[in-house]
N, C-alpha and C positions, 0 to 999 in steps of 0.2 A: 308347220308352226309348232315350236316346242312350248307346250302349256302344261300347267299342273292339272289339267282336266281334259277329258275327251269331249269331242263335239260330234253330235249326231244330228243330221239334217233329215227331216221327215216331211211327208206331204201333208195329208189331212189327218189329224188326230182328234180324239175326243177332248183331251186336256193335256197340255205340255207338262203340267205338274205330275199327272199320272204316268205320262210317257217317260219323264226323266227318272222317276223312281223305279219304273220297270227296267229301264236301260241300265241303271246302276246296280240292280240286284245281282248281276253276274260280274261285277267289276269292283275293285277296291278303290278306283280313282273317282274323283268328282266327275259329274256328267252334265254337260250343257246340251239341252235339246232345243232345236230351232225348228219350228213347223211352218208350213205354208198357210195353214188354216186350222182352226179347231172348232168342233161342233158343240162341245159341252164345256166351254171355258167357264170359270167361276172367279168371283172376286171375294173380297172380305165379307164375312158374315153371310155367305151363301149367295151373294149377288151374281147374276149372270153377266158375262162380258159380251156386249153387243158388238158384232163383227163389222168393221168398216170395209171400204173397198180394198185397202192395202194396209197391212199392219205387221208389226213385229210380234211374234208369239214365241216366247222363250222361257225356259225354266232351268235352274241349276240345282242339282241334287248333290249334297256333300255332307260330310261329318262336321259338326260344329265343336270347337274347343272352348267356346264361350260358356260360362255357367248359365244354366237355364234361366235364372232370375234376371239376366241381362239381355236375353234374346229379343225382347221387344225392340231393343236398339238396332237390331239387324234390319228391321223394316226401315228405320230412318236413315241408316247407312246406305241402304239400297236406293232410297230416293235421291240421295246426293250422287251416288254412283251413276244412276240412270240419267239424272239431269245433266251431269258433266258429259256423259257419253252423247246425249242428244246435241248438246252445244258443240262438242268437238267434231262430231260426224256429220251433223246437218246444219250447223251454224244457226241454231235457234235456241234462244234462252227460255227456260221454263221456270215457273215458280212452284213451290211445294205447298200444297194444302195439307195441313197436319191431319193424320200422320204420314200419308203415303200416296196422295194423288198428285200428279204433275199437271200444271195448267199452263195454257198459253192464252194471254188476254182474258183471263178469268174463266176459261172453259177447259174441261178435262181433256187431256190428250194421252195420258198414260196412267196405269194402275199397277199396283204391286201386291203380291200375295205371298206371305211367308207361312209355311206349314211345317210342323215338326213332329217326329215320332222317335222317341229315344234320343240317341246322339245325332240322328240324321235330320237335316232340314232341307226343305225344298223351297226355292225362291223363284217365283214367277214374275216376269215383267211383260206387260202388254202395252204396245204403243200404237196409237192411231197415226199412221204415216200419211195416208191420203184418203179423203172421204168426200165424195161429191156432194152428198146430202146428209150431213151429220145431224144427230139429234140435238135438240135445243141447248142442252147443257154441255155438249161435247164439241170438240174441234179436232183438227189434224195438224201434225207438224209441218207437212209439206203442202204446196199448192198443186203439185203434179205427182203422178205415180212414180215411186222410187225404183231405181234399178236394183236388181237382186243382190248385187254386192253390198249395197248400203245396209240391207237387213242383217247380213252376217257380221259386217264390221260393227254395227251398233250393238249386237248381242255380245260379241267378244269384248267390246269396250266397256260395257257396264259390268260384265263379269270380272274383267281385269281390275277395274276401279274398285269394285266391291272387295275382291280378295286382298287388295292392298289395305283397305280399311280394317278388314277382319284380322289381318296379321298384326295390326297395331294394338289390338285388344279393346275391350269395351270402355276402359277408362280413357281411351284416346279416340273415341268415336268423333266424326267430323261435325261437332256441334256448331261451330261458327259458320262453316260453309252452309249448313242447313239453315241457320238463322238468316244468312245473307240472301237466301232464296225463299224465305218464308212468306207465303201469301196470307197466312192466318194471323201472325203476331201483329197487333195493332187493330184488329178488326173485332167486331162483335160476333160471338159464337153462341149457338144454342144447342142444348142437349135435352135428354128426357126430363131431367130434374131442374133445369133452370137455364140461365143465360148470363153472359158477362163479357167483358173485354179481355181478349187474349193479350197477355203482357210479355210472356217469354217461354222458352223451352228449357226445362231444368236438365241437370246432368244425367238423369235417368230417362230422358225423353218425354217426360210428362209435360202437359200444357198448363202453364200457370195462368189463372184467370182471376180477374177482379170482378167480384159479384157484389150486389147490394149488401150481402151479409159478411163480406170479407174476401180475402184472397185464398183461393183453393188451388189444388193441383189435380187435374183429371188425367186419366190414362186412356189409351186408344180403345180399350175394350168397353169403356163406359160412355163414350160421347159420339154424337153425330154432329159434325159442324156443318153449318149452312151459311152461305153468303147473305149478309144483311147490310143495310145502310148504317154507317157509323152515326 
């Protein structure tokens, strides 16, 4: 397959994020790492990824041409890219809990982590594909164990989708497709400093919230959203 990136398939790794950066250290091309399992996966803000029975573990390391101030949008672009990949390859529709969790029937099935150092960014996507006994807040995309081919097809699909979004630039990020799949907009959200009703996602990816004190915009680094009754 002629791709603008190399694909490395590994067995068990500590973290696909670290493995992708290490694999790219000796290459000028973008690097997609797909692993069978990982022992020290991590999520946003240091959260540990809990391993289901079958999952996609994948990370893409590449140079970003987007300005640093717009890179928060890469997380939202990745959510759209991964959501579309899951629907296309597994025929399952997901919703996006702002900024970057994918849900099925209100429970988390996938997470995204974007890390950067200089011009290089590493984007990790983990998807619960099959889980006999998931945690209360989590679910899986499939009812049965997936074939190995699905895992690679899903990884390639989200990467190809994302590269298409990145090529169009931050001013053309897929805001409407994101909103179409938003689980958060229209719901009550809470964070450390307060709560309010989520109204919209702005052009910079911020969450516009109506609070008792007025309308504010919050960013992903400042908020923890939780499901609550409207």
